[in-house]
Each structure stands twice: as structure tokens, then as C-alpha cells.
C-alpha positions in Angstrom: 0.0 0.0 0.0 1.1 3.5 -0.8 0.3 6.8 1.0 -0.4 10.1 -0.8 1.3 13.1 0.7 -0.4 16.5 0.5 1.4 19.8 1.0 0.0 22.4 3.5 -2.4 23.7 0.9 -3.9 20.2 0.4 -2.2 19.8 -3.1 -0.8 16.4 -3.9 3.0 16.4 -3.4 4.2 12.9 -3.7 3.6 9.2 -2.9 5.5 7.3 -0.2 5.2 3.9 1.4 2.8 3.5 4.3 5.7 2.6 6.5 7.4 5.9 5.9 4.1 7.7 6.5 3.7 6.0 9.9 7.2 7.2 10.8 6.3 10.7 9.8 3.1 10.6 11.9 5.1 9.7 15.0 7.7 12.3 14.2 5.0 14.9 14.1 5.7 15.9 10.5 2.3 15.0 9.1 -1.4 14.6 10.0 -3.6 11.8 8.8 -6.3 13.0 6.4 -7.7 9.6 5.1 -7.1 6.1 6.3 -7.3 2.6 4.7 -9.5 0.0 6.5 -6.4 -2.1 7.4 -4.8 -1.9 10.8 -1.1 -1.5 11.5 -0.1 -3.2 14.8 2.9 -3.0 17.0 3.4 -4.5 20.5 1.8 -1.5 22.2 -0.4 0.3 19.6 -2.8 -0.3 16.8 -3.6 2.4 14.2 -5.3 2.5 10.8 -3.0 2.4 7.8 -2.6 6.0 6.5 -3.9 6.5 3.0 -3.5 10.3 2.7 -1.4 12.5 5.0 -0.8 16.3 5.0 2.5 17.9 5.7 2.4 20.2 8.8 5.3 22.4 7.7 5.6 24.4 4.5 7.9 23.0 1.8 11.0 25.1 1.5 13.3 25.0 -1.5 14.0 26.4 -4.8 11.4 26.2 -7.5 12.5 23.9 -10.3 11.7 24.4 -13.9 9.2 21.9 -15.2 11.0 19.3 -17.3 9.8 19.1 -20.9 8.6 15.5 -21.2 5.8 13.5 -22.8 4.0 12.9 -19.4 4.2 16.6 -18.5 2.9 17.7 -21.9 0.0 15.2 -21.4 -0.7 16.6 -17.9 -0.6 20.2 -19.3 -3.1 19.2 -22.0 -5.3 17.2 -19.5 -4.7 13.9 -21.4 -6.8 15.3 -24.3 -6.2 15.5 -28.0 -5.8 19.2 -28.6 -7.6 18.9 -32.0 -10.7 16.8 -31.3 -10.8 17.2 -27.5 -11.1 13.4 -26.8 -9.6 12.2 -23.6 -7.1 9.3 -23.9 -4.7 7.2 -21.9 -1.1 8.3 -22.3 -0.4 5.4 -24.7 -3.3 6.7 -27.0 -1.7 10.1 -27.4 1.3 11.3 -29.5 3.4 14.4 -29.6 2.3 16.7 -32.4 4.4 19.6 -33.7 1.9 22.5 -34.3 4.4 24.0 -36.8 5.8 20.8 -38.3 9.5 20.0 -38.0 9.7 20.0 -41.8 8.6 23.7 -41.8 11.1 24.6 -39.1 9.0 23.9 -36.0 10.9 23.2 -32.8 10.4 20.6 -30.1 9.5 22.7 -27.1 6.6 23.6 -24.9 5.3 26.3 -27.2 5.1 24.1 -30.3 4.1 20.6 -29.0 0.6 19.5 -28.1 -0.8 16.1 -27.4 -2.9 14.6 -30.3 -4.7 11.3 -30.7 -3.3 9.0 -33.5 -6.3 9.7 -35.8 -5.9 13.5 -35.6 -2.1 13.4 -35.8 -2.3 11.2 -38.9 -4.9 13.5 -40.5 -2.7 16.5 -39.8 0.5 14.9 -41.1 3.3 17.4 -41.8 1.0 20.4 -42.3 0.0 23.3 -40.1 -3.4 22.8 -38.5 -5.0 25.7 -40.3 -3.9 24.2 -43.7 -6.4 21.3 -43.2 -9.0 23.1 -41.1 -8.0 21.9 -37.7 -8.1 24.2 -34.7 -6.2 23.9 -31.4 -8.4 23.7 -28.3 -5.7 25.5 -26.4 -2.5 27.3 -27.4 0.6 25.4 -26.2 2.5 27.3 -23.5 5.2 26.4 -21.0 3.4 25.8 -17.7 4.5 27.6 -14.6 3.6 24.6 -12.5 2.0 21.2 -12.8 0.2 19.5 -10.0 2.1 16.7 -8.5 4.7 16.4 -11.2 6.5 13.7 -9.2 3.5 11.5 -9.2 3.0 10.1 -12.7 0.2 7.9 -13.7 -2.3 7.5 -16.4 -5.7 9.1 -15.5 -7.6 6.0 -16.6 -5.6 3.7 -14.3 -7.0 2.9 -10.9 -5.9 4.7 -7.8 -6.9 4.0 -4.2 -10.4 5.1 -3.5 -9.2 7.0 -0.5 -7.2 9.3 -2.8 -10.1 10.2 -5.1 -10.9 13.5 -3.4 -7.3 14.6 -3.5 -6.1 13.7 -7.0 -8.4 15.9 -9.2 -7.7 14.3 -12.5 -8.7 10.8 -11.3 -12.3 11.0 -12.5 -14.4 12.9 -15.0 -15.7 16.2 -13.9 -19.4 17.0 -14.2 -18.6 19.5 -17.0 -16.6 16.8 -18.9 -18.5 15.4 -22.0 
């Protein structure tokens, strides 16, 4: 079992082992927000296994630039094709150069979007406007991504106890 760690503002920070979470509880570094049904027993105490904990102190450190990677572009684009808007698992999406490499397009945050295979094949090595495609959102370098250290496909299963804290876990009411 794993434990989700939230920062002081209740934003997902990282995932740790439940054993590490128990140590952090007894060190006074975290508070328990959600528990699993299973018990953790020692000679003198029994507690519920922590599912979600929140840090009691603010995170200190330098802000790191967000690495340009396939998973981070997919997270920025909400795991959606930026042409048709359909949501996919990571393996159902490809990088797409908005300005094709053959026309001098670069591989960077401002020129890459996620596209489904169908739309990427339709677009080929042309600019979207050349074939009547429109981007849902202009590609930009994000200032931050939620929980960049925790990488998973939104269609995969996560512990039920985490569902309220990992916002991309399920469909929102406004999603089609």
C-alpha cells in the first residue's frame, strides 16, 4: 500500500510507502487525512494504515523548472487531444508539432501538443490551419504542474481514499 502526501495547501505532493508515513506521523511531520481499512499493529499500539497525509510544515526549497517530457505535456493538456478534444490514456496520445519540423518547427513547450493518433495522422506534416484543424488551447510552458513527481495514467486505478485529492482521477461534471 502507498500513501499520498499533500502539502500544507492540500495539493498532492508525492507518494510514499505507508511505513514511511507511519514514521512521519510519529515524528509529528504529518497529520492523517484519510485512512485505509487495514490496521497497523505493534506491540503497544494499533492504528489505521494511512492513505492520505498532509505535511504540517511548509515546503522550502528552490522552484524547479518543469521538465519538458511526454507525461508533463500530457498533464498540461489534460490527457486530451488538442484537436478533437477526446480524452485518452497516455499510450493513446502522441506528440504533435503544431508547426511541423519539416517547416522549421521546434520541439518545445510552445510548439508541442498532445494529439490522438487519428488527428495526428490526419494533420501529417501540415500546419493545423492548412487542413481546417483548430487547437483547443494554445501550447504554453506551464509555470507549475500539480504533483509532477506522481506520474500515472488518469484512466488507471488509484486507491479510493485518494479520489478527493487527485483531481484528474475521474471525470468532472462538466466533462463530456
